[in-house]
MARLUM-111752 format. One line per field, with one value per residue (C-alpha): x, y, z. Coordinates in steps of 0.5 Angstrom, whole numbers, plus 500, padded with zeros to 3 digits. Layout:
<nodes>
x	c(X,...)
y	c(Y,...)
z	c(Z,...)
</nodes>
This chain:
<nodes>
x	c(827,832,832,837,833,827,831,834,826,824,830,828,821,822,828,823,817,822,824,817,815,821,819,813,816,820,814,810,816,817,810,810,816,813,806,811,815,807,806,812,811,804,807,812,808,803,809,811,804,804,811,808,802,805,810,804,801,807,807,806,802,797,797,796,790,787,788,784,779,777,779,778,784,788,794,798,797,801,795,792,797,798,805,805,811,813,812,819,821,817,821,819)
y	c(308,313,320,318,313,318,323,319,316,323,325,319,320,328,325,320,325,331,325,324,331,332,326,329,335,332,328,334,338,332,332,340,339,333,338,344,339,337,344,346,340,342,350,347,343,350,354,350,349,357,358,353,357,363,361,358,365,369,365,370,366,365,373,374,369,373,379,377,374,377,385,384,387,386,385,391,392,396,399,401,405,412,415,422,427,433,440,443,448,446,445,440)
z	c(804,806,803,798,795,795,792,787,786,784,780,776,775,773,768,765,764,761,756,754,753,749,744,744,742,737,734,733,730,725,723,722,718,713,712,710,705,702,702,698,693,692,691,687,682,681,679,674,672,672,668,663,662,661,657,652,653,650,643,638,634,640,641,634,633,640,637,630,633,640,638,630,628,622,619,616,608,604,600,607,610,610,610,613,612,616,613,611,615,622,628,633)
</nodes>
């Protein structure tokens, strides 16, 4: 073999190794991308569930029911309402 044949063979082997390495890096990046997309999909589902739960928890009827049940609160009744008036001549 001549020198040129040896040089060409070495270059061919190096190019082949570089091609294999770049394909391997590409596959790893693709797998990482797929995992990130799956994680994004899971987070999106969780976000939607949290938004639904938040909208459910902010309903007035649910809040009033919880206040009556847990805090023993009662609605305003005019017979139990006490009105205060400011004395005449007193400035704030």
